[in-house]
N, C-alpha and C positions, 0 to 999 in steps of 0.2 A: 465472120461477119465484120470484124474490125480491120480487115486488111486494108480497105480503101482509106480508113481513117489514118492508119499508120503511114500509108503511102503519101497522103496529103501532108501530114505533119513533117515527114522527111523532106518533102519538096519545098514547103512553104513554112517559114518560121512563125508566121502570124496566125496560122490555123491552130485552133484549140478544140479538143473533143467536147462534145455536148451530150449530157445524159438523155437517152431516148430509147425507144424499143426497136430502133433500126440504127445502123451506123449514122452518126450525126456529128457535125462540126460547126464552129462559129467562124465566120469570115468577115473581116472589116468591109464596109461598103465600098471603099475605094479600090479594093482588090477583088471584088466579086466577079467582074467580067473575066478577069484573068483566070480565076479558078474555074469558072463555068466553061470557058473555052477549052481548058485542059481536060475537064471532065468529058466533054464531047469528043474532042479530037485525039486526046491521048489515052483516055481510060475507057472509052466506049460507052459512056452514059448518053444514050441516044434519045432519051425522052425526058422532058420536064412534065411530070404528071400534074402538078398543081403548085400554086403559091398562094399565100394569104398574108394580108397586112395585119399587124397586131399592135394594139395599144396596151403597153405594159403598166399603165396607170401611174403608180407611185414611184417609179424608178426613172432615172435619167441616164442615157437617152430613153425616151419613153416609147418611141415608135420603131417598129422593125418589120422585117419580112421573113417568112419561113418558106423554103423551096423544097419540093419533093422530086428528086431525080430518080431515074430508073434505067438499069442496064438490061435491055431486053434479051440479050444472049445469055447472060449469067443469071438473069432473074433476081437481081439484088437491088436494094434501094439505098439511097443516100439522102439525108436531110441536111440542108445548109440553112443556118440562121444568120441574118445580118441586121445591124442596127442603123437607123437613119441618124446621122450625127446631130442635126438641128431640130429641136422640139418645135420651134416656132414655124419652121418651113421644112418638114421632113422630106428627104429625097434620097433615092438610091439609083444606081444606073440601071437602065433597061437591059433585059436579056432577050427582047423580042427578035432581034436579028440573029441571035445564036440559036434560040429555041422558039420557033413560031408560036407554040402553044402559050407563050408568055404574053402575047399581044393582048387578048381580051382579059386574061386573068390580071394583068397589071392595071388595066382600065378599071376593073371591078375593085381592086385594092385602093386605087386612087379615089374612086367614087364613094366607097364605104368608109375608108379610114383616113383619106386625105393625104396619102403618101404619093409624092410625085416620082415618076420614073424618068430620069434624065436621058434624053435621046430617043424616047418612044415616038414612033411615027405618027400617032394620032391619039394623044392622051386626052380623050373626052369622056364625060360621064357616060355610063353604060346602063344604069338602072334609074337614077334620079335625073331630073331634067336640068338642062343648062341653066345656070343662075341659082340653083338650090344652094342655100348658104351653109348647110350643115353636112356633117359626115356621120351617118347613123350608127356606125359600129365603133365610134370613139366612146370611151368610158364616161365622158361627161354628157353624152346624149341620153336624155331620159328614156327609160324603158317604155313608158307610155307614148313616146313619140312627141312631136311638136306639130301642132296644127298649122298648116300653111295654106294661104288662100290659093284656090285653083278656080279656073285656069289662069294662065299667064295673062297679063293685061292686054297684050296684042291679040291673043286668041279670043278673049272675051269681047273685044271691040269688033273683031271681024265676024264672029258667030252669034254674038248676043247671048252666049251660054252663061248660065249662072250655076255655081256649085256651093252647096252648104256643107261644110266639113262635118263628117260623121263623128259621133262621140267615140272615144276609145273604150270599147266594150270591156267591162270588167275591171278597168284600171282604178286606182293605181296598181302597178305591178311591183313585185318584190322577188328576190332570189332565195328567200328562205334562210335558214340558219347555216352556220359554217361546219356543222358536224355530220354532213352527208357523206356517205361512203361511195356513192356513185354520182357521176355528173348528171345523169338523168333525173336524180332526185333534187338537184340544185337548179334546175331550169326555172327561169322566171315564170311566175304564175299570178293570176289575178287575185287581188284581195277580195273582190266581190264578184262571185260567179253566178249570181242569182238572176241576171238579166242578159238578154241577147238581142240581136237585131229584130227577132220576131217577138220578143217579150221586152218592152221598153223598161228602162231603169225607173224605179219608183220616183214620181214627181216630174217625169218628163213625158212629153207627148211624142208618139211615132218614132 
């Protein structure tokens, strides 16, 4: 399993191993494209299965991206983690031209975590609307969400539509104690689960 890690360490002095349940390495953002191209053209890793943006919260650099590569002939995986150097404006290079599957995945990481991918051909929000001022998967974004007026002013003017923001059912939310043995036990859950859309919160109408 560790063959590819040793191969990359021998070729690149900046590569360091990373603890994981698959072969994994850390790569500086400025060398990411170089390593990714070698993975594809030199080592046969022909698929980028997934990538995700991460907010490490209390450390600096605080934002990073984790990539999952796959060698379809050998049926082996490789994880690469990289950090965005600037917390105020996190950015890493795009891999969309090397691995087409990175295109929309990078857009999602930008939309949810606010990490920009330099050189991306169309880095626009993919889930939230243009002009939305927050990044919902950052650690400072409240679990209960932030109520935002909808629709956009230009849509309201053209259609006359009015929207009343729905209450955050069951909020506030919390992640429980730190002594859980399984991630599923630490999922955020509502502090008050006595009301739903069908059964209004006490003291509220409809």
